[in-house]
SEPA-501060 format. One record per residue (C-alpha): residue number from 1; residue in one letter; x, y, z. Coordinates in pm, 1 decimal. Layout:
<sites>
<site k="NUM" r="a" xx="X" yy="Y" zz="Z"/>
...
</sites>
This chain:
<sites>
<site k="1" r="p" xx="604.4" yy="6989.8" zz="-1280.7"/>
<site k="2" r="g" xx="787.0" yy="7022.8" zz="-952.3"/>
<site k="3" r="a" xx="714.4" yy="6672.1" zz="-826.7"/>
<site k="4" r="d" xx="1077.1" yy="6607.8" zz="-727.8"/>
<site k="5" r="q" xx="1208.0" yy="6966.5" zz="-712.5"/>
<site k="6" r="d" xx="1076.3" yy="7010.3" zz="-451.6"/>
<site k="7" r="g" xx="749.0" yy="6831.5" zz="-399.6"/>
<site k="8" r="t" xx="925.9" yy="6526.9" zz="-258.4"/>
<site k="9" r="g" xx="1122.9" yy="6709.1" zz="10.3"/>
<site k="10" r="s" xx="866.1" yy="6964.7" zz="119.4"/>
<site k="11" r="g" xx="580.5" yy="6717.3" zz="93.9"/>
<site k="12" r="r" xx="747.5" yy="6463.3" zz="322.2"/>
<site k="13" r="g" xx="801.6" yy="6677.2" zz="632.4"/>
<site k="14" r="p" xx="452.4" yy="6594.8" zz="760.5"/>
<site k="15" r="a" xx="538.3" yy="6222.5" zz="737.4"/>
<site k="16" r="i" xx="817.4" yy="6274.5" zz="990.9"/>
<site k="17" r="e" xx="587.1" yy="6486.3" zz="1204.2"/>
<site k="18" r="r" xx="324.6" yy="6209.2" zz="1205.6"/>
<site k="19" r="a" xx="585.8" yy="5944.3" zz="1287.9"/>
<site k="20" r="l" xx="698.5" yy="6142.5" zz="1592.2"/>
<site k="21" r="a" xx="349.2" yy="6251.3" zz="1702.7"/>
<site k="22" r="g" xx="282.6" yy="6164.6" zz="2064.2"/>
<site k="23" r="q" xx="651.3" yy="6126.4" zz="2150.4"/>
<site k="24" r="c" xx="771.4" yy="6326.9" zz="2446.7"/>
<site k="25" r="s" xx="1090.2" yy="6524.0" zz="2433.0"/>
<site k="26" r="n" xx="1223.2" yy="6825.0" zz="2615.8"/>
<site k="27" r="h" xx="1343.6" yy="6958.0" zz="2281.0"/>
<site k="28" r="p" xx="1109.8" yy="7149.0" zz="2049.2"/>
<site k="29" r="l" xx="1081.5" yy="7033.6" zz="1691.1"/>
<site k="30" r="r" xx="1000.6" yy="7272.9" zz="1405.9"/>
<site k="31" r="f" xx="900.2" yy="7198.0" zz="1048.4"/>
<site k="32" r="i" xx="957.3" yy="7493.0" zz="817.6"/>
<site k="33" r="l" xx="893.1" yy="7532.7" zz="446.7"/>
<site k="34" r="f" xx="1100.6" yy="7797.6" zz="272.6"/>
<site k="35" r="g" xx="1014.2" yy="7975.5" zz="-49.1"/>
<site k="36" r="g" xx="1248.4" yy="8147.9" zz="-287.5"/>
<site k="37" r="a" xx="1531.5" yy="7893.4" zz="-295.3"/>
<site k="38" r="g" xx="1581.2" yy="7974.0" zz="-662.7"/>
<site k="39" r="q" xx="1606.6" yy="8341.7" zz="-571.8"/>
<site k="40" r="v" xx="1937.5" yy="8309.2" zz="-385.4"/>
<site k="41" r="l" xx="1782.1" yy="8112.8" zz="-95.9"/>
<site k="42" r="f" xx="1556.5" yy="8407.0" zz="-13.9"/>
<site k="43" r="g" xx="1329.6" yy="8237.4" zz="242.6"/>
<site k="44" r="s" xx="1595.0" yy="8052.8" zz="441.4"/>
<site k="45" r="r" xx="1829.8" yy="8352.8" zz="443.2"/>
<site k="46" r="q" xx="1547.8" yy="8571.9" zz="568.3"/>
<site k="47" r="y" xx="1455.5" yy="8319.0" zz="839.2"/>
<site k="48" r="v" xx="1814.2" yy="8297.7" zz="964.3"/>
<site k="49" r="a" xx="1853.7" yy="8677.5" zz="960.1"/>
<site k="50" r="e" xx="1526.2" yy="8737.3" zz="1145.2"/>
<site k="51" r="n" xx="1585.2" yy="8466.5" zz="1406.7"/>
<site k="52" r="a" xx="1950.2" yy="8527.8" zz="1494.6"/>
<site k="53" r="t" xx="1884.7" yy="8504.0" zz="1870.5"/>
<site k="54" r="e" xx="1714.7" yy="8165.8" zz="1826.0"/>
<site k="55" r="l" xx="1994.4" yy="8009.2" zz="1620.8"/>
<site k="56" r="s" xx="2200.4" yy="7905.2" zz="1924.7"/>
<site k="57" r="k" xx="1907.1" yy="7687.6" zz="2034.9"/>
<site k="58" r="i" xx="1903.4" yy="7487.9" zz="1711.5"/>
<site k="59" r="d" xx="2079.2" yy="7156.7" zz="1758.4"/>
<site k="60" r="m" xx="2025.9" yy="7027.7" zz="1406.6"/>
<site k="61" r="a" xx="1862.1" yy="7145.4" zz="1086.5"/>
<site k="62" r="i" xx="1777.1" yy="6890.4" zz="818.0"/>
<site k="63" r="n" xx="1691.6" yy="7010.9" zz="471.7"/>
<site k="64" r="m" xx="1508.0" yy="6757.4" zz="255.4"/>
<site k="65" r="d" xx="1534.0" yy="6856.3" zz="-107.8"/>
<site k="66" r="m" xx="1470.9" yy="6626.4" zz="-403.7"/>
<site k="67" r="i" xx="1444.2" yy="6285.8" zz="-238.9"/>
<site k="68" r="g" xx="1245.3" yy="6099.9" zz="-502.4"/>
<site k="69" r="s" xx="1449.7" yy="6030.5" zz="-814.5"/>
<site k="70" r="l" xx="1662.3" yy="5719.0" zz="-837.6"/>
<site k="71" r="n" xx="1965.8" yy="5844.6" zz="-1028.4"/>
<site k="72" r="t" xx="2202.4" yy="5565.2" zz="-921.9"/>
<site k="73" r="a" xx="2210.5" yy="5186.4" zz="-957.1"/>
<site k="74" r="s" xx="2106.2" yy="5142.4" zz="-593.0"/>
<site k="75" r="p" xx="1907.8" yy="5371.1" zz="-359.4"/>
<site k="76" r="t" xx="2149.6" yy="5643.5" zz="-255.0"/>
<site k="77" r="v" xx="2133.3" yy="5953.5" zz="-38.3"/>
<site k="78" r="l" xx="2377.6" yy="6241.8" zz="-42.4"/>
<site k="79" r="l" xx="2443.9" yy="6408.7" zz="293.5"/>
<site k="80" r="e" xx="2582.6" yy="6756.1" zz="237.1"/>
<site k="81" r="g" xx="2699.1" yy="6994.2" zz="506.8"/>
<site k="82" r="g" xx="2983.2" yy="7198.2" zz="647.8"/>
<site k="83" r="t" xx="3239.8" yy="7104.6" zz="910.0"/>
<site k="84" r="v" xx="2994.6" yy="7229.9" zz="1175.4"/>
<site k="85" r="s" xx="2757.4" yy="6959.2" zz="1047.6"/>
<site k="86" r="e" xx="2997.4" yy="6664.9" zz="1064.0"/>
<site k="87" r="a" xx="2853.2" yy="6500.3" zz="1377.6"/>
<site k="88" r="r" xx="2498.5" yy="6530.5" zz="1240.8"/>
<site k="89" r="m" xx="2609.2" yy="6383.9" zz="908.5"/>
<site k="90" r="k" xx="2760.1" yy="6087.1" zz="1094.6"/>
<site k="91" r="a" xx="2434.6" yy="6040.5" zz="1288.1"/>
<site k="92" r="l" xx="2234.3" yy="6044.4" zz="964.3"/>
<site k="93" r="a" xx="2475.9" yy="5798.2" zz="801.9"/>
<site k="94" r="q" xx="2444.6" yy="5567.4" zz="1104.2"/>
<site k="95" r="a" xx="2065.0" yy="5591.2" zz="1086.9"/>
<site k="96" r="a" xx="2081.5" yy="5502.8" zz="716.8"/>
<site k="97" r="t" xx="2297.3" yy="5199.2" zz="792.9"/>
<site k="98" r="t" xx="2076.1" yy="5084.8" zz="1079.7"/>
<site k="99" r="y" xx="1727.7" yy="5147.6" zz="940.0"/>
<site k="100" r="t" xx="1751.2" yy="5157.2" zz="559.0"/>
<site k="101" r="q" xx="1908.3" yy="5002.0" zz="252.5"/>
<site k="102" r="l" xx="2051.4" yy="5337.2" zz="140.8"/>
<site k="103" r="d" xx="2403.7" yy="5383.3" zz="14.6"/>
<site k="104" r="v" xx="2539.0" yy="5702.9" zz="168.1"/>
<site k="105" r="q" xx="2746.8" yy="5968.0" zz="-5.4"/>
<site k="106" r="t" xx="2881.5" yy="6270.6" zz="183.0"/>
<site k="107" r="s" xx="3003.0" yy="6610.3" zz="76.0"/>
<site k="108" r="f" xx="3141.8" yy="6906.6" zz="265.4"/>
<site k="109" r="d" xx="3105.0" yy="7123.7" zz="-44.5"/>
<site k="110" r="y" xx="2774.3" yy="7276.2" zz="61.6"/>
<site k="111" r="k" xx="2590.3" yy="7502.9" zz="-177.4"/>
<site k="112" r="l" xx="2263.4" yy="7600.3" zz="-339.2"/>
<site k="113" r="s" xx="2006.3" yy="7477.4" zz="-89.5"/>
<site k="114" r="d" xx="1829.4" yy="7599.8" zz="222.1"/>
<site k="115" r="h" xx="2080.8" yy="7445.5" zz="464.2"/>
<site k="116" r="v" xx="2349.1" yy="7694.3" zz="354.2"/>
<site k="117" r="p" xx="2231.7" yy="8000.0" zz="555.9"/>
<site k="118" r="f" xx="2220.7" yy="7785.8" zz="871.9"/>
<site k="119" r="i" xx="2575.0" yy="7655.1" zz="818.7"/>
<site k="120" r="d" xx="2696.5" yy="8006.6" zz="741.0"/>
<site k="121" r="a" xx="2549.5" yy="8111.7" zz="1078.7"/>
<site k="122" r="g" xx="2728.1" yy="7825.3" zz="1259.2"/>
<site k="123" r="v" xx="2425.7" yy="7594.8" zz="1292.6"/>
<site k="124" r="p" xx="2477.2" yy="7222.1" zz="1220.2"/>
<site k="125" r="a" xx="2265.2" yy="7171.2" zz="909.1"/>
<site k="126" r="v" xx="2257.1" yy="6887.6" zz="659.4"/>
<site k="127" r="l" xx="2102.5" yy="6858.2" zz="317.0"/>
<site k="128" r="t" xx="1955.5" yy="6513.5" zz="255.5"/>
<site k="129" r="i" xx="1907.5" yy="6469.9" zz="-117.9"/>
<site k="130" r="e" xx="1886.9" yy="6188.2" zz="-368.7"/>
<site k="131" r="g" xx="2225.9" yy="6054.7" zz="-474.3"/>
<site k="132" r="a" xx="2371.3" yy="6188.6" zz="-799.6"/>
<site k="133" r="d" xx="2115.4" yy="6469.8" zz="-792.8"/>
<site k="134" r="g" xx="2303.3" yy="6643.0" zz="-1074.6"/>
<site k="135" r="a" xx="2209.4" yy="6351.6" zz="-1301.4"/>
<site k="136" r="n" xx="1840.3" yy="6435.4" zz="-1266.2"/>
<site k="137" r="d" xx="1773.3" yy="6616.3" zz="-1591.9"/>
<site k="138" r="r" xx="1398.4" yy="6650.7" zz="-1530.2"/>
<site k="139" r="i" xx="1413.4" yy="6921.2" zz="-1260.8"/>
<site k="140" r="h" xx="1296.7" yy="7265.5" zz="-1366.2"/>
<site k="141" r="t" xx="1128.2" yy="7111.0" zz="-1671.1"/>
<site k="142" r="e" xx="779.6" yy="6993.8" zz="-1760.3"/>
<site k="143" r="h" xx="908.1" yy="6635.8" zz="-1714.1"/>
<site k="144" r="d" xx="947.3" yy="6669.0" zz="-1335.6"/>
<site k="145" r="t" xx="622.1" yy="6483.2" zz="-1274.2"/>
<site k="146" r="i" xx="494.6" yy="6231.8" zz="-1023.1"/>
<site k="147" r="d" xx="526.1" yy="5939.0" zz="-1264.3"/>
<site k="148" r="h" xx="906.9" yy="5974.5" zz="-1234.0"/>
<site k="149" r="i" xx="909.7" yy="5961.7" zz="-852.0"/>
<site k="150" r="d" xx="1058.7" yy="5657.3" zz="-682.3"/>
<site k="151" r="t" xx="845.5" yy="5636.6" zz="-367.8"/>
<site k="152" r="a" xx="1062.6" yy="5361.5" zz="-217.2"/>
<site k="153" r="l" xx="1370.3" yy="5588.5" zz="-231.3"/>
<site k="154" r="a" xx="1181.0" yy="5878.6" zz="-75.9"/>
<site k="155" r="l" xx="1054.9" yy="5653.4" zz="205.0"/>
<site k="156" r="e" xx="1406.8" yy="5527.6" zz="278.3"/>
<site k="157" r="i" xx="1535.7" yy="5885.1" zz="310.0"/>
<site k="158" r="i" xx="1239.6" yy="5973.1" zz="531.9"/>
<site k="159" r="k" xx="1317.3" yy="5670.9" zz="754.0"/>
<site k="160" r="m" xx="1678.0" yy="5784.6" zz="786.3"/>
<site k="161" r="n" xx="1577.0" yy="6141.3" zz="872.2"/>
<site k="162" r="t" xx="1310.6" yy="6027.6" zz="1119.2"/>
<site k="163" r="a" xx="1551.9" yy="5794.8" zz="1297.8"/>
<site k="164" r="a" xx="1819.8" yy="6063.9" zz="1323.7"/>
<site k="165" r="v" xx="1572.3" yy="6324.4" zz="1450.9"/>
<site k="166" r="s" xx="1430.5" yy="6074.8" zz="1700.0"/>
<site k="167" r="q" xx="1779.1" yy="6000.2" zz="1828.6"/>
<site k="168" r="q" xx="1862.7" yy="6371.0" zz="1850.8"/>
<site k="169" r="l" xx="1543.4" yy="6427.8" zz="2050.2"/>
<site k="170" r="g" xx="1654.6" yy="6157.9" zz="2292.7"/>
<site k="171" r="l" xx="1373.6" yy="5916.2" zz="2212.8"/>
<site k="172" r="s" xx="1479.6" yy="5560.1" zz="2284.2"/>
<site k="173" r="q" xx="1374.4" yy="5269.8" zz="2064.8"/>
<site k="174" r="e" xx="1161.7" yy="5144.6" zz="2354.3"/>
<site k="175" r="t" xx="992.2" yy="5482.6" zz="2384.6"/>
<site k="176" r="q" xx="931.8" yy="5496.0" zz="2010.1"/>
<site k="177" r="a" xx="777.8" yy="5149.6" zz="2014.1"/>
<site k="178" r="s" xx="560.7" yy="5184.7" zz="2322.8"/>
<site k="179" r="t" xx="457.2" yy="5548.0" zz="2356.1"/>
<site k="180" r="t" xx="137.0" yy="5640.5" zz="2178.3"/>
<site k="181" r="s" xx="46.9" yy="5949.0" zz="2374.3"/>
<site k="182" r="c" xx="183.9" yy="6146.7" zz="2662.9"/>
<site k="183" r="a" xx="159.9" yy="6479.8" zz="2833.0"/>
<site k="184" r="c" xx="462.4" yy="6696.7" zz="2767.7"/>
<site k="185" r="s" xx="538.2" yy="7017.9" zz="2945.2"/>
</sites>
C-alpha cells in the first residue's frame, strides 16, 4: 500500500534529477521529500518556516503527488496552484502540450498538499497530480498497490515536469540534446 499515494510522486523525483544530470545552469535545483503530509502538511510547513530567508530565492516549486492512476478516459494531469503560481502553471501546461499527450486541467483552489505552505508564503508552487484524483478510491487503502499504477501516465507527467524545470533553468533544447557533462561553478 502507498504505491500511488505517494510512491509515484516521491519515487519519481530522481528520474528528473537523472534527466537533468550534467546540465549546466546558474540556478540551483533542489529535490526535497516531505513527511507528515497527512498530519496537516507537517514537513513542508516546517521546511517553509525554517527557511524563510531562502524563500525569496525559490523561482518555482513543483509538488508531484499521486501521478500514477489513470482516473480519466485519457491521460490527464491536474495543475493546482494559487494566483502567485499562474505563470508556472502556464509553463507546465505548455510543456504538456509540447512534449506529452496529456490533457491538462487547472485549479486555483489549492489545498491539502505540500505546495500549500509555499503558496501561502508567496512562492510560486504547483501541484502536479493525476487528473480526477478524487476518483481514486484506492488511496489510503490496502488496494493502493503497484499493480494499479499506470506507468505511462506517470512518465508523461514526469516529462512535463522535466521540460518545465529545464526551461525554468534556462537550458535550451540544443543544450539538453548535446551536453553530457560540463563544469559548473
